[in-house]
C-alpha positions in Angstrom: 123.4 97.6 122.1 120.5 99.3 120.3 118.1 96.9 118.6 115.3 99.4 118.0 115.8 99.3 114.2 114.9 95.5 114.3 111.4 96.3 115.5 110.5 98.2 112.4 111.6 95.4 110.1 108.4 93.5 110.9 106.4 96.2 109.2 108.8 96.7 106.3 106.9 96.8 103.1 108.0 94.2 100.5 107.1 94.2 96.9 107.7 92.1 93.9 107.3 93.8 90.5 107.1 91.5 87.5 108.1 93.1 84.2 109.0 91.9 80.8 112.2 93.3 79.4 112.3 97.1 79.4 109.0 97.8 77.7 107.6 101.3 78.1 104.9 100.0 80.4 107.4 98.1 82.6 109.6 101.3 82.8 106.5 103.3 83.8 105.5 100.8 86.5 109.0 100.9 88.0 109.1 104.7 88.0 105.6 105.0 89.4 106.2 102.5 92.2 109.5 104.0 93.2 107.9 107.4 93.3 105.1 106.2 95.6 107.5 104.2 97.8 110.0 107.0 98.2 107.2 109.4 99.2 105.1 107.3 101.4 107.5 104.6 102.8 110.8 106.5 102.9 113.5 103.8 103.4 111.1 101.3 104.8 110.6 99.1 101.8 112.2 96.4 99.7 111.5 96.2 96.0 112.4 93.1 93.9 112.1 93.6 90.2 111.7 90.3 88.3 112.1 90.2 84.5 109.9 87.3 83.4 111.7 87.2 80.0 114.8 86.1 82.0 113.2 84.3 85.0 110.2 82.4 83.7 110.2 80.1 86.7 109.2 83.0 89.0 106.4 84.0 86.7 105.0 80.4 86.8 105.5 80.2 90.6 103.5 83.4 91.2 101.0 82.7 88.4 101.7 85.9 86.6 99.3 86.3 83.7 99.8 90.0 82.9 102.7 92.4 82.8 103.5 94.6 84.7 102.2 93.0 87.9 103.0 94.2 91.4 102.6 91.9 94.4 102.8 93.3 97.9 104.0 90.4 100.1 104.4 92.3 103.4 102.7 93.5 105.5 99.6 91.2 105.2 97.3 91.1 103.5 99.0 90.2 100.2 97.8 92.5 97.4 98.2 92.4 93.6 98.0 95.3 91.2 98.1 94.9 87.4 99.3 97.7 85.0 101.7 100.5 85.0 100.7 101.9 88.4 99.9 105.3 87.0 96.7 105.7 89.0 98.3 106.9 92.2 95.1 107.0 94.3 94.2 103.4 93.3 97.8 102.2 94.1 97.7 103.9 97.5 94.3 102.5 98.3 95.2 99.0 97.4 98.5 99.1 99.2 96.8 100.6 102.3 99.0 103.7 102.2 97.5 107.1 103.1 97.8 110.3 101.1 
C-alpha cells in the first residue's frame, strides 16, 4: 500500500476567497487566483469560494470588511490579501510562492 500522497497533504495550500455575487472585481479575483494556483501550485491546493451575499455568517466569522478578500489558511502563517489579486508579484510574495 502506497501512502506517499498523504505526506504532501500536510503542505497542501488552502485558500478561502470571499466575494460578493458575481461582480467584476470578484470575477477577476477568482480568475487571477486560479491562474496563480494552477501555475505555481499545480494540483496541490484547495480553493473555497464564499459568496458573502449568500453566506453572511462566514463573513462575520472571518471578520471580512472588504470584498474580494483572500485568506490563506494553510500552510502557516495565515495570510490575508484584499482586492482583485491583479498584482501577481504582490500575491506571490504575500503567499510565499516563488516566481
